[in-house]
C-alpha positions, 0 to 999 in steps of 0.5 A, a space after each residue: 512370228 510367221 505368216 500364220 500368226 499374221 493371218 490370225 492377227 488380221 482376221 481378228 482385227 477384221 472381226 473384232 471377236 475371237 469367236 467369229 475370227 475362229 469360225 472364219 479361220 476354221 479353227 476352235 477359239 482356244 488355239 486362236 486365243 493362245 496364238 494371239 497371246 504368243 504373238 503379243 508376247 513375242 512383240 513385247 506389246 499388246 495388239 488388242 484390248 479385250 472387252 466383254 463385247 469383243 476386242 479393239 485394236 491398240 495403237 500398236 495394232 492399228 499402226 501395224 495392221 496395214 503392214 500385216 495386210 501387205 505382207 500377207 498379200 505379198 506372200 500370196 503373190 509369192 505363192 502365185 508366182 511360184 505356181 506360175 513358174 512351175 507351170 511355165 506361166 511366168 519367167 524369162 524364156 531365152 529362144 535361139 532361132 535360125 534366121 529363116 524362122 522369122 519368115 513364117 515359123 516365129 510369126 506362127 508361134 509367137 502370137 499364140 505363145 504371148 496369148 497363152 503366157 502373157 507373163 513370160 518375158 521372151 528373149 529372142 536371139 538369132 544364131 546358127 543351128 550349131 551354136 543354138 545346140 551348143 548354147 542349149 547344152 551349156 544352159 545359155 538358151 532354153 529352147 531353139 528353132 534349128 535347121 535339121 539335121 544338126 551338123 554335130 552331136 549335141 545333148 538336145 531333143 529335136 522335133 520337126 515343126 516346119 517343112 520347106 524346100 529350096 528355091 533358086 535366088 537369082 538376080 532379076 537379069 538372069 536368063 532364068 529369072 522369069 522361068 516357072 522352074 529351073 533345073 539346078 544343073 542349069 546353074 552349074 556355070 554360075 558363081 554361088 553364094 552360100 551361107 557360112 559353113 556352120 549353117 545347115 543350108 551350106 551343106 544342103 546346097 553343096 549336097 544338092 549341087 553334087 546330086 545335080 552333077 556338079 561342084 558349085 563355084 563358091 564366090 562368097 559366103 555370108 553369115 545371114 540369109 539376108 546378106 546372101 540375098 543382098 549379094 545375089 541382088 548385087 549380081 555376085 552370084 546365085 544362091 539356094 534359099 528356103 522358099 519361105 524367104 519369098 516374103 523378104 526378097 529384096 527388089 532385084 532378086 527373083 526366087 524360082 522353084 527348082 524342077 527337082 525338090 530339095 527339101 529342108 526342115 526346121 525343128 524345135 530343140 530342147 536340152 535333153 532331160 532338163 527342159 524347163 516348163 517355160 521351154 516345154 510350153 513353147 515347144 508344145 505350141 511350135 509342134 501344135 502349130 506344125 500340125 495346124 499348118 498341114 
C-alpha cells in the first residue's frame, strides 16, 4: 500500500463514482479500477460496494476513511516541511555571537529574520570570536557574528556587517570624564581593564596603545564586555570599548570619544563550503542590514 493508493481510495470515497474519481485524478477509469481492486486484495477486504449507480463504502471503508485522510494530510505536511527545510524556512538555527553584537547588530537582524522565517527556532549563544569560529568548523554552530579580524585561521567565510570605533570607558570621577574627546596617550598612566586574551578587543586595545606610544598597565581582564564596564565603574581602571556599548553603560561610567579613531568591525561567519540554507538566509539579512544602516 502506498500514498497513491490512499489518494485513489479517498477520491473515490468522496465522489462515489469511478468515472468522476478518475476525472478528478486526471487519469482514465480502467487503471483506477485496477488500483482499487489491488488495494482491496492487499488489505484482504472490500472497501466499496459496487452498484449500477456508483459505489458505497463498506463498513471497513467507513472505518478507515478518516485515517486515510489524516495520513495524506500528514504526507502533505511532510512534503511542505521538506520544502521549507530546503529553502531555510523551517528548522533550528544555532547562532554564535560576540557580546557587543547585542548592542545594535542583533537587534537589527533578529526582528527581520523572525518576520521572514517565523518557523525557524533560533538558538543564540554568546562566545568569543575564536570559539565561535572553532564551533562553526566543528559543526556545533550554524552561523556566527564575530569580531574581525579573526585571531586564528579557521575554515569559515566572513563578511563584514557592522563598523564601529573604540571609545574610552572612564569612571565618572576621571578628569577626562566630561571631555568631548580624549587622546589615548593621555591615559598612559591609568590602569587598564581588558577583555580576555582570546577576544579581538584585547589585541585591538594593545595595538592602539602601542600606536599611541605606550604599553598599557593591565590591572584586570574580564571575559565579557559587561564585566569590563562593571570593573571600570568600580574604579579599578579604564578600558577601550565599542561605542555601541553606550546603550548599556552602567551608572558611574562615561564613554568618551578618542581623538584618533580606533576602528573595529563585526562580521557574519559561515562554515566554509557547507553553510545550511538556514544560515545563508541569516547571513543575507545581516549583510542587507549593513547596507541599509550606511
